[in-house]
N, C-alpha and C positions, 0 to 999 in steps of 0.2 A: 757652884752646883746646880744641875740642873733636876728637876723632878717631874716627873708625870703622873698623870692618871693613865691606869688602865682598864679598857674594857674588853671583854672574851665573850662573843655571842656567837650561835649558832642557827642557823636557817638553812631549810631545804630549797633548792629550787632545779633548775634545768637549764642546760647553755649547748650549744655544740662550738666545732672549729669545721668550720665548711672547708675550708683545704686540705683537713688533716689526711684525706685520701691522696692527694697530689703530693703532699710535703712529707709525710713518713706514712706508706703504705702499711707498714707495720699497726698501727695504730688508726688505719681509715674509719674503723666503727665509730672514733670519735667527730666523724663527720654530720653523723645523729644527731637528734637531740636526745640527751640522757640526765640523769638524775646524779645529783650530790650532796650531801650533806656540807655545808659550806663552814667554815669555821673560821673566822673572822676576830681578829686582835688588832685594837687601836690603842696608842698611846699618844697622847697628848700633854703639852707643857702647861704647868701650874705655876702661879707667880708667888705662892706662899703655902705653907702647910696648913692651912685653915680652908681646906677646900672652895678654891674660888669658883671650880666647874662640880657641883656634886656628882660622882660616876654613876648613880643609877639612873638621873635625867638625861646624863649625856649618852648612857646606852639606850633609854628609851627613844631620844632621837634619833639615832642610827638606826634601831628597826622601824621607827616610825616611816623616814625614809626611803628605807629601803622597801618598807611593805607599799606604799604611795606609789613609788616609781615601778617597781618588777613584780609584785603581788598580780596575779591573774586571778581573778574569783573562781572562771571555770575551771581550771586545772589544781586550784587549791595550792598553789606553791608560787616561788617566786620563778621568773621568767629572764633571762638573761641574754637571752638570744645567741649571739657569737660573742659577748662577751670572756675574757680570761680572767683568770684570776690578778693577771697583772694589770689590766687594766680596770678592773672593779676596787685594786687597791687604791690606784693612782686615783680613781674619783672619790671614795672616802676620804685618802689623804686631802685632796682639793678640799672638797665640800667641807670638811669637819675642820680644817686647820688643823691635822694632827703632825707629829713628828715621824710617825711608825706605822705602816696600817701591814699587817699580811693576812692573806686567802688563801686557806687552805681548803683543799677538796676531799673530802672523809678523812680529814685529818692526817692524811698521809703524803700528799704533795701539792704543791702550789707556790705560793711568789709574796716575797715582802717589798714594801717601797720603803724606803726613807726620806726624809727633808733633808 
């Protein structure tokens, strides 16, 4: 049996895909910086059912990491630059040793990465 704790969070952020105009002209507007509400889900394996990782603390740790690395005081939001959902999911999967991370833009489209 495998048991995971699950953390869901939502943050506001900006990003862009500089090559969108060249690769997919139909969505060329993605080349410009644009805003999303990012919905992030992380699953981390635990070894027993008595909370060897407290999920409230785990969620706070993820939020602190994102704020420290990406939050811009001037724009008052997270700035991910040209980082895609896939890239952010991979980063969080590695950083927090998760089994699963999904990153969704506006809870519509996104990516998931599995260990």
